[in-house]
C-alpha positions in Angstrom: 184.4 224.9 115.9 181.6 226.9 114.2 180.6 226.0 110.7 178.9 227.4 107.7 176.8 225.4 105.2 179.7 224.6 102.7 182.0 223.2 105.5 179.5 221.8 108.0 179.7 218.1 109.0 177.9 215.6 106.7 175.6 214.8 109.6 174.3 218.4 109.6 173.9 218.5 105.8 172.0 215.2 105.8 169.7 216.5 108.5 168.9 219.6 106.4 168.4 217.5 103.2 166.1 215.1 105.1 164.1 218.1 106.2 163.9 219.3 102.6 162.8 215.9 101.3 160.2 215.4 104.0 158.7 218.8 103.5 158.5 218.3 99.7 156.6 215.1 100.2 154.1 216.8 102.5 153.4 220.0 100.6 154.0 218.5 97.1 153.3 220.8 94.2 152.9 223.8 96.5 156.7 223.8 97.2 158.4 227.0 95.9 161.7 227.1 97.8 163.7 226.0 100.8 166.2 228.6 102.2 168.6 228.5 105.2 169.4 231.6 107.2 170.9 232.3 110.6 174.2 230.8 111.8 174.3 227.9 109.3 174.1 230.3 106.4 176.2 233.1 107.8 178.9 231.1 109.5 179.0 230.4 113.3 176.8 227.2 113.3 177.7 225.1 116.4 176.0 221.7 116.3 175.9 221.5 120.0 174.1 224.8 120.5 172.6 226.2 117.3 169.2 225.9 115.7 168.8 225.0 112.0 167.0 228.1 110.7 164.8 227.7 107.6 162.3 229.5 105.6 160.0 227.6 103.2 158.0 229.4 100.5 154.8 227.9 99.2 152.6 228.6 96.2 149.3 228.2 98.0 148.0 228.1 101.5 148.6 225.0 103.7 145.6 223.0 104.7 144.9 222.1 108.3 145.5 218.5 107.6 148.9 219.2 106.1 149.8 221.4 109.1 149.1 218.4 111.3 151.3 216.3 109.2 154.0 218.9 109.3 153.7 219.1 113.1 154.2 215.3 113.4 157.2 215.5 111.1 158.9 218.3 113.1 158.1 216.7 116.4 160.0 213.6 115.2 162.9 215.5 113.5 163.5 218.6 115.6 166.1 218.1 118.3 166.9 214.7 116.8 169.7 215.6 116.8 169.4 219.4 115.9 166.7 221.8 117.0 164.8 223.4 114.1 163.2 226.8 113.7 161.2 227.0 110.5 158.5 229.2 109.0 156.3 228.5 105.9 155.5 231.7 103.9 153.0 232.0 101.1 154.4 233.6 98.0 151.4 235.9 97.7 152.0 237.3 101.2 155.6 238.0 100.4 154.6 239.9 97.3 152.2 242.0 99.3 154.6 242.9 102.0 153.3 243.9 105.4 155.0 244.1 108.8 154.6 242.0 110.9 154.6 239.4 108.1 152.1 236.6 107.8 153.1 232.9 107.9 151.3 229.7 107.1 153.0 227.4 109.7 155.8 227.7 112.2 157.8 225.2 114.2 160.3 225.7 116.9 160.9 223.8 120.2 158.8 226.5 121.9 155.8 225.0 120.1 156.5 221.4 120.8 154.1 220.9 123.8 151.3 222.8 122.0 151.5 220.7 118.9 151.8 217.5 121.0 148.6 218.6 122.8 146.6 219.2 119.6 147.7 215.9 118.1 147.1 213.8 121.2 143.7 215.4 121.9 142.7 215.6 118.2 141.9 219.3 118.7 142.6 222.4 116.6 143.7 224.9 119.3 147.1 225.6 117.6 146.8 223.7 114.4 144.0 225.4 112.5 143.2 227.5 109.5 144.2 230.8 111.0 147.0 232.9 109.5 149.3 234.4 112.1 151.9 237.2 112.0 155.4 237.2 113.3 157.5 240.4 113.8 160.7 238.4 113.7 160.1 237.5 110.0 161.3 240.9 108.8 164.7 240.1 110.4 164.8 236.5 109.1 163.9 237.6 105.5 166.4 240.5 105.6 169.2 238.1 106.7 168.0 235.6 104.0 168.3 238.3 101.3 171.8 239.4 102.4 173.3 236.2 103.7 170.9 233.3 103.1 171.3 230.2 100.9 168.8 228.7 98.6 169.0 224.9 99.0 166.4 224.2 96.4 163.8 226.2 94.5 163.4 229.7 93.1 166.4 232.1 93.7 166.2 234.3 96.8 166.1 237.4 94.7 163.0 236.2 92.8 161.0 235.2 96.0 161.7 237.6 98.8 160.8 241.3 98.8 163.3 244.0 99.8 162.6 244.7 103.5 162.3 248.4 104.5 164.9 249.4 107.0 162.3 250.6 109.4 160.7 247.1 109.4 164.0 245.4 110.0 164.8 247.8 112.8 161.4 247.2 114.4 162.0 243.5 114.2 165.4 243.5 115.9 164.4 246.1 118.4 162.0 243.7 120.1 164.7 241.1 120.5 167.1 243.7 121.8 164.7 244.8 124.5 164.2 241.2 125.5 167.9 240.7 125.7 168.2 243.7 128.1 165.7 242.0 130.4 167.0 238.5 130.1 170.7 238.8 129.9 171.3 237.0 133.2 169.1 234.0 132.0 170.9 233.6 128.6 174.1 235.7 128.6 175.7 234.0 125.6 172.8 234.7 123.2 171.9 238.1 124.7 175.5 239.6 124.6 176.1 238.5 121.0 172.7 239.6 119.8 173.0 243.0 121.5 176.3 243.6 119.7 174.6 242.5 116.4 171.8 245.0 116.8 174.3 247.7 117.9 176.4 247.2 114.7 173.3 247.5 112.5 172.2 250.7 114.3 175.7 252.2 114.2 176.9 251.1 110.7 174.1 249.3 109.0 176.0 246.0 109.2 174.2 242.7 109.1 176.4 240.2 110.9 176.3 236.8 112.5 176.6 236.3 116.2 180.1 234.9 115.6 181.1 238.0 113.7 179.5 240.2 116.4 181.6 238.5 119.0 184.8 238.8 117.0 184.1 242.5 116.5 183.5 242.9 120.3 186.9 241.3 121.1 188.7 243.9 119.0 186.5 247.0 119.3 185.0 247.1 122.8 186.8 248.6 125.8 189.2 246.3 127.7 186.8 245.7 130.7 184.2 244.3 128.2 186.5 242.0 126.4 186.8 239.5 129.2 183.0 239.1 129.2 182.9 238.8 125.4 185.7 236.2 125.5 183.7 234.0 127.9 180.7 234.4 125.7 182.6 233.4 122.6 184.1 230.4 124.4 180.6 229.3 125.3 179.2 230.0 121.9 181.9 228.2 120.0 182.4 225.3 122.4 180.3 222.5 123.9 177.3 223.2 126.0 178.4 223.8 129.5 178.3 226.2 132.5 180.0 229.5 132.1 179.9 231.9 135.1 179.0 235.5 134.6 178.5 237.9 137.5 175.5 240.2 137.7 177.9 243.2 137.8 179.7 242.3 134.6 176.5 241.7 132.7 175.0 244.9 134.0 178.1 246.8 133.0 178.0 245.4 129.5 174.2 246.2 129.1 174.8 249.7 130.4 177.6 250.3 128.0 175.8 249.0 124.9 172.6 250.8 125.9 174.4 254.1 126.3 175.9 253.7 122.8 172.5 252.8 121.4 170.9 255.9 122.8 173.8 257.9 121.3 172.7 256.6 117.9 169.1 257.3 118.7 167.9 253.8 118.7 
């Protein structure tokens, strides 16, 4: 059963609150706010599948030493038991919006081996003073503005800028193109995400993956609904093996891509 923040299990809430408290101890007076977005905020959070998606806003830049402490913290807490995807954003950078947006520090499981390397070798290959940019942040912030939840700190409306539609579209377009390429490797994520992008392009709707799947079950042609139903069963259930044929995934991709081109995506 998918959850949202108000009705999620206590184990999930405690994990989020432990993150919040640990982060505040590390960045101290530079803490501005802690915001959840993604499935836990929008509904559709599956503890056996979903990441906990977080944005943290800081008053000032984060020192290299603090980045190292943050990396240690997330290496211990991410995937224990829930994977975390989190970005730290400086308030000044948000106020002077540019796309792709700058971030101070980022953690996801993709970065685990890199941070483990820097910490074990006492190097600064990945943990350093450089400020990086991430095109995905336009989408994360747009979702935070529309559907996110402030767990602690300044209200969302006071912290995050309005994201131009062209920046949001640019952000989700990259993910859509990746899904076209990788649908066979991760059909559950890719099918739901392609529907999400299609709904924004078609109607300007910002929806969760769960809402995208529910729409697909009612609005897509009959031959697509079986594929979407399997995707939804996988998304809402326990991790497991769900068989998708190359033909059905290619058929789904061709259908959505045809409709996207019709809307001049």
